[in-house]
Structure formats: structure tokens, C-alpha cells
N, C-alpha and C positions, 0 to 999 in steps of 0.2 A: 208813434208808429203802431203801437198796440191797438189804438182805437180804429186805425185804418184796416188792419189785417184781420182782426179777430172775427168780425161778422162774416167775412169771406171764407175764413177757415171753417167756421161752423156750418156754413151752407154747403161746403164741399164734403163734410163728413158723411152725409147720407150716401154719396157716391162710393166712398170706400167700403161702407157696410154692404151696399148692393153688390159690389165686386166680390167681396169675400163670400157672400151667400151664393152667388151664381157660380163661382168657381167650384164651390163644394158640391153643387148639384149638376155639374156638367154631364151631358150625355151626347150621343152621336147625332141626335136630331135637333139639338139646340146649339146655336153659334153665338159667340160674344165678340165684341170689338171694343177696344179701349184706344181712344185717340186724344193726344195732347199736343196743342199748338202753342208755341211761345215765340214772340217776335217783338219788334219795336224799332225805334229810330232815335238818334241823338243828333242834335245840331247845335254847335257851339261856335260863336264868333266873338270878336272883341266887345260887341255891343249887347249880345243876347245869348241866352241858352234855352234850349227846348229839348224835351225828351218825351217819349211815349212808350208805354209797355202794354202789350196785348197778349193776354193769356186765355186759352180756351181748353175745356175738357169735355169729352163726350164719351159716354158709355152706352153701348147698344146690345140688345138681346134680340135674336131673330129665330123664329121657328117657321114651319111651313105656312101656318095660317095667321101668324101675328108677329109684329115686331114692336119693340119698345126702346125709346131713346131718352137719355137724360143728359142735358146740355147745360154747361155753365161757361159764361164769358165775362171777363173783367178787363176793362181798358182804363189805364191810369196815366195821366200826363200833366206836365207843368211847362209853362213858358215864362221866363224871367221870374221864377219863384212863385208865379201865380198859378193856382190850380185851374186847369182847363178841362180835364176829363177825370171823372170818377164814375164810370158807367158800368153797371152790373146787370146781367141778364141770366135768368135761370129758367129752364123749360123742361117739361116732361110731355112727350108725345107718343102716340101709338098708331099703328096701321093694322087694319083687320082685313085679311085676304080670304074671304069666304064667299065670293060671288063669281063674276065672270072673269076670264083671263085678262090680266093687265089692269083690272079695275079693283079699287079697294076703298074702304072707309078710313077716315083719320079722325083723331081727337087730339086736343092740345090744351095744356095749362102752362101759362107763361107769366113770369114776374119780372118787371124791369124797374130800375132806378137809374137816372142819368143826369149828371150835372150839366153836360154840354147841351142836352135837349130840353132841360128844365123839367124833368120828370121827377117829382118827389117819390111817388109810388104809382105803379100801374100793374093791374092784374087783367090778363086776357085769358078767356076760356071758351072753347067752342069745339065744333065738329063739322065734318063735311065729307065730300067724295073726291076721288082722284082717279086719273086714268094715265097709264104709261104708254106714250106713243111709240117709244123705243124702250126695250127692256132686255138689254144684253149685258154681258160682263164688261165689255169695252165701250158701250154706248147706252146712255140712259137719258130719256127726255120725258118729263112728266108735267101735267097740268092738274091743278086742283082748285076747288072752290068750296066755300062753306060760310058759316055764320059764327062770329065771335061776340062774346059779351065783354065789354070794356068798362072796367071800373078804375078811374084815374084820379090822381091828385097832382095837378100841374102848377107851374109858376108862369103866369102870363107876362107879356112884355111890360105891362103896367106895374108889375110887382105884386099883383093880387093872386092869391091862391085860388085855383079853379078845381073844385071837386065835382065830378059829374059821372054819369053812367050813360052808355049808349050801346047799341048793337051795330056791328060792322059786317059788311061783306068782305071776305078774305079770299083774294085770288092769288095763286102762286104759280110761278113757272120755275122748274128745276131741271138742270141738266148736269151730267157727269160723263166726260169723255176721256178715255185712256188711249194714248198714242204710243205705240211700240212698247207698251208695258213700262215706259219710263216717265212719261209726262202725263199728268192728270189735270184736266180742266174742270172746274166745278163752279156752279152758280145757283143761288136760290134768290128769287126776287118776288116781292109781295106788294100788292096794292090793296089797301084796306080802308075804303071810304065808309063813313057813317051812313046808316040807313035813314037817319033823320035829316042829315045835312050833307050834301055832296061836297061842300067846301071844307068839311072836317074830314081829313084823310091822313093816313100813315103810309109812307113809302119806305121800303127796306130793300137793299140789295147786298148780298154777300157773295163775293167772287174770290177764287183762289187758283193759283197755278203752282203745282208741286213737281219737283224733279226728284225721282226716287234714287237714293243712294244704295239702298238695299231693301229687303222685304219689309222692314219696320221703320226705316228712317228716311226722311225726305227734306230737301230744301224747299221752303214754302214762301210764297208771296201772296198776300191777301189784300183785297180792297173792299171796304165796307162803306155803304152810304145809307144814311137815315134822314128822314124828314118828317116832322110833325107840324101840320098846318095850324093846329090850335095854338101852339106856342110860337109859331113862326120861326122855328129853329131847325137847323140841319147840321150834320157833320159828315165829313169825308175822311176816312182813315186808311192810309196805305202803310202796311208794315211787312217786314220780312224777317224770317227766322227759320226755325226747325219744326218739323212735325213728326211726332212719334205715333205709330199706329200698329197695333198688335191684335191679331185675330186668334181666337181660342176655340 
């Protein structure tokens, strides 16, 4: 058990340090958000047993001209005592609002490792532009595009390690809708084809529906879909649980 949890705990430590520093430097013009999602599923019959755990932590800092987000997500699952998921993702992104209304620049640094998608290690880094079609408290719709540098170590279907580098176009569609201050619909979907080979692409879609119990606690259902054409692997993960969200 220690070999499974220790690396994840070490990667979450920077988040705790950031939280402590930011809370100490709080002022009226800076806002912070801490978001924790936990969920999963268990299926047990006479013939088989399966379970899945999905945990995610996000910490964000926002000022008038810039926002910064630190995200960590870990999915762990077994079926009939066989490991099916041990997927970890950590990302740091920023948005810079210093141009026209509803228009901003973005930057991203993302690390992934995934048993289900056959990713040994993957580092994505890049930047681009974004435009908010709707930008209200109860309705947000945004499109963005940019260039990512992809440095990956993958496991192909043949069992051969594939270490390579490529540049990708990254297109994203994001929306967030709040209904009667009780129901929150959220989605971020990505299409990331290689600039060298259109058949080498990554597809991601993260959706959730939350039902607010109070200002900081919600019932949450999430659906995540991922596909990597290079390994010919995909996963679809439906989980349900609780979401804790606190603004400072």
C-alpha cells in the first residue's frame, strides 16, 4: 500500500504549501477557491467484484488580470483483483486577462501517467488564446485554441515502448451553467491532433452535474472520456460522490 500512495501524497504536498502561503497573503482584490471531489463505484456479484475510486483536488487563485489553477486527479480501480486503473494527472494553468473584453491568453503545464491508456509518462506544455462567448455568473461558454508540446513515453499494442515528441494543436470547448442556484452543469472537451500526423490525436471530455446541498457541499456525478489514438486505448469513467468547494 505504501508504494501506491506515497508518490501521490508527495505530489499533493505543493498544493498544501500553496494554500498556506495564499491564505496568509489574502487581500480584498485576490480570491481563492479550494475544490475537492471524491467518488467511485462498487459492483459485487457471485462471480466478480469491481470497484473504482476517483479523487480530484483543485486550488485556484484569481485577480482582475490573472488567474492560476493547480489540479490533481487520481483514478484507481480493480476488477476481479486485477488492476484496471492507476491513472494520475497533475496540471498547472494560468489565464491572462489584459486585452479585449471576454478575450484572454492561457498557458498550461500538464503531467500524466495512466495504466488504462498505456501512458508511462507524458508531459504537455503550451499556450494559446481563448474567447468567452458567454461570461456571466450563471452561464459561461468559452472556446480556446493553442499549441502544445508533447513529450511522451507510451506502451503500444505490440508491447513496445514508444518514446517520441510532437507538437499538437489544442482546441477546447468549455461551459458552466447554474440552474436556480442549485444545479451546476459543467463540461470541458479537448481535441488535440498532432501537427505532423492527423491520425495521431488525443480526445478528452470531462463532464459533471452537481446538486448543491449548501454553499460548500454538493452531490456530484461525473463522466470522463479519454482516447489516445497512438496506443489505440480509451476509457470511460462514470462516478458519483461528494464535492467540497470553498471560496476565500
